N, C-alpha and C positions, 0 to 999 in steps of 0.2 A: 648383577642382575641387577637390583635393581635400575641403576644407571639407563641401561639397555632399555628396561617395561619402562620408562619416562620416557623416551626418547618416541621410541613407536608410539601411546598412547597421545603425545607434541603430533606426529606426523598424522594420527586419525584425528583429532581436534582440530589439527588444520586441510585435511581432507572435509571433515566435516562440513567448516563452516568456509569452505570454498563452494560447495553442494548450496546451503543454504543464499550466500551471495547472488548466486546462478539464478536463484528461484527467486530471490527477493525481485530479480531486471524483467520478473513476468506480466503479462496480460491481469489484465483485472481477473477478483476473484471474490465472490461474496459468500456469506457465513450470516445461522442466524446467532449471534449471541444468547448466551444464557441467560438475559431478561428479554427475551424475545425483542429486539434487534436485529436491524442490516447494518452488518459489515461490511463495508469493503476494502479491502486491499489490491495495493498495491500503487494508489496515487502521491504513495508518501511514505516516509516512515514509520506513520501509524496507520492503522483505520478509520476510512473515515463511516463511526455509526452513528447511523439514525432511527426512529421507529416509524411504522408504515408511514404514518401519517405525512410524516414531514418528508418521507420521499417523495409522495402523490402530491405536498404540493411543493415540493423544488418540480417536481419534474414536470410538473405544468405552468413552473415557473421559466421554464427554459428559454423561449427564444423572448424573451426578456432578457434574460442572460448573455446570448447570442450578439440581442442587439446594443447591448451595454460596451461589452465588449470591439462591438466593431468601432462604435464610438469613440472609443478610450482604446483603440490598438496604441498607441504612440504611447504610451504611460502605462500601460503595459509590459510587463516583462516578460521573458520564458525559463521556463529554471528546465536543464535538461538533466 
């Protein structure tokens, strides 16, 4: 009986793991952290977390980032 319960629990955990893997490959999402910062999920394994002032400063710099990417296209890699 114990072995069957363990098998059942293992299958349940495997199914749950598959659901989490599929959810992780979805679109970007945002959340306010406990410390009041903005975390963006979905870019990589870990969230990118910055405070409001940092996000606004980065967004103001977006044009320069795009220009840099265009100028350095040959040296930049694409992560799948």
